[in-house]
MARNU-935035 format. One record per atom (N, C-alpha, C): residue in three letters; z, y, x. Coordinates in pm, whole numbers, padded with zeros to 5 digits, always signed. Atoms other than C-alpha are relative to their C-alpha. Layout:
ALAZYX ...
***
This chain:
MET-00116+00049-00103 MET+00728+00036-00371 MET-00070-00089+00089 LEU+00062+00073-00105 LEU+00618-00108-00038 LEU+00112-00146-00023 GLN-00075+00140-00053 GLN+00720-00517+00014 GLN-00062-00028+00133 GLN+00019+00013-00150 GLN+00737-00621+00357 GLN-00016-00195-00034 LEU+00029+00148-00023 LEU+00567-00970+00392 LEU+00000-00054+00138 ALA+00000+00066-00134 ALA+00558-01015+00764 ALA+00010+00124+00096 PRO-00054-00147-00079 PRO+00663-00731+01073 PRO-00083+00067-00013 ASP+00144-00090+00053 ASP+00318-00589+01014 ASP-00072+00026-00112 LEU+00085+00011+00149 LEU+00226-00641+00684 LEU+00068+00038-00118 TRP-00054+00001+00128 TRP+00313-00502+00359 TRP-00113+00021-00119 ILE+00104-00007+00140 ILE+00165-00486+00008 ILE+00094+00099-00090 ALA-00064-00072+00135 ALA+00228-00264-00316 ALA-00099-00015-00118 ASP+00061+00036+00106 ASP+00129-00389-00633 ASP+00005+00097-00101 HIS-00002-00150+00096 HIS+00004-00123-00922 HIS-00060-00067-00120 ARG+00088+00047+00141 ARG-00079-00165-01291 ARG-00126+00106-00037 LEU+00108-00055+00042 LEU-00399-00051-01401 LEU-00024-00025-00179 LYS+00050+00015+00161 LYS-00503+00044-01780 LYS-00114+00066-00047 ILE+00152-00046+00042 ILE-00863+00052-01870 ILE-00027-00032-00141 MET+00059+00038+00140 MET-00968+00095-02220 MET+00100-00107-00062 GLY-00105+00075+00061 GLY-00637-00056-02338 GLY+00023-00161+00081 ALA-00025+00135-00076 ALA-00664-00361-02108 ALA+00088+00021+00128 GLU-00083+00014-00101 GLU-00399-00409-01844 GLU-00065-00100+00119 PHE+00040+00111-00095 PHE-00490-00529-01488 PHE+00089+00025+00090 GLY-00080-00013-00101 GLY-00325-00558-01189 GLY-00094+00019+00147 ALA+00067-00035-00114 ALA-00421-00427-00837 ALA+00095-00012+00106 ARG-00057+00029-00078 ARG-00292-00506-00510 ARG-00044+00105+00153 MET+00028-00061-00102 MET-00283-00260-00185 MET+00072-00081+00126 THR-00052+00094-00135 THR-00210-00414+00168 THR+00011+00102+00129 VAL-00010-00096-00102 VAL-00111-00203+00449 VAL+00064-00105+00118 ILE-00020+00067-00106 ILE-00125-00358+00811 ILE+00012+00084+00121 ARG-00040-00105-00102 ARG+00030-00191+01122 ARG-00139-00091+00107 LEU+00060+00000-00120 LEU-00266-00199+01397 LEU+00055-00054+00107 GLY-00071+00050-00100 GLY-00205-00349+01727 GLY-00017+00081+00134 ARG+00029-00120-00059 ARG-00334-00026+01896 ARG+00066+00154-00047 GLY-00060-00138+00047 GLY-00131+00183+01683 GLY-00031+00036-00163 GLY+00056-00074+00104 GLY-00163+00335+01348 GLY-00006-00131-00136 LEU+00026+00117+00098 LEU-00208+00158+00988 LEU-00152+00010-00072 PHE+00103+00015+00088 PHE-00479+00020+00796 PHE+00014-00036-00120 VAL-00039+00046+00111 VAL-00469+00035+00441 VAL-00130-00037-00074 HIS+00077+00084+00068 HIS-00670-00218+00243 HIS+00012+00040-00169 SER-00032-00039+00151 SER-00741-00127-00152 SER+00101+00056-00021 PRO-00115-00098+00050 PRO-00534+00167-00192 PRO+00004+00004-00162 VAL-00051-00020+00125 VAL-00368+00217-00509 VAL+00045+00146-00043 THR-00032-00140+00021 THR-00259+00544-00682 THR+00131+00043+00091 LEU-00114-00048-00101 LEU-00019+00721-00436 LEU+00102+00056-00105 THR-00105-00046+00096 THR+00275+00752-00624 THR+00114+00073+00134 PRO-00091-00087-00061 PRO+00576+01008-00496 PRO+00078-00116+00096 GLU-00053+00108-00062 GLU+00756+00664-00367 GLU-00074-00059+00115 LEU+00103+00040-00112 LEU+00456+00529-00189 LEU-00040+00126+00122 HIS+00026-00117-00098 HIS+00392+00891-00026 HIS+00092+00016+00097 ALA-00122+00009-00080 ALA+00734+00907+00101 ALA-00002-00106+00123 GLU-00020+00135-00053 GLU+00737+00529+00229 GLU-00123-00040+00137 ILE+00125+00029-00103 ILE+00374+00490+00425 ILE+00043+00098+00121 PRO-00009-00054-00146 PRO+00424+00762+00691 PRO+00129-00040+00080 LYS-00118+00094-00056 LYS+00780+00606+00768 LYS-00012-00106+00100 LEU+00069+00128-00088 LEU+00586+00314+00909 LEU-00090+00042+00120 GLU+00074-00027-00112 GLU+00340+00481+01105 GLU-00101+00088-00067 ALA+00105-00091+00047 ALA+00035+00717+01058 ALA-00157-00115-00039 VAL+00108+00063+00036 VAL-00261+00600+00858 VAL-00126+00014+00127 ALA+00166+00010-00117 ALA-00596+00506+01137 ALA-00094+00021-00053 
***
């Protein structure tokens, strides 16, 4: 699920499990001034994220 931090900035936290150890990962989504979205450090695309991201704008 995306969490909005500012008008054009969202994050999504994700848990990773590698060899029994749990780690956190964070994806950042930024709306670009010229249109489109920039996705930094993408995480696994859950059905929820797959539905939420296109509602913001297209990934550029």
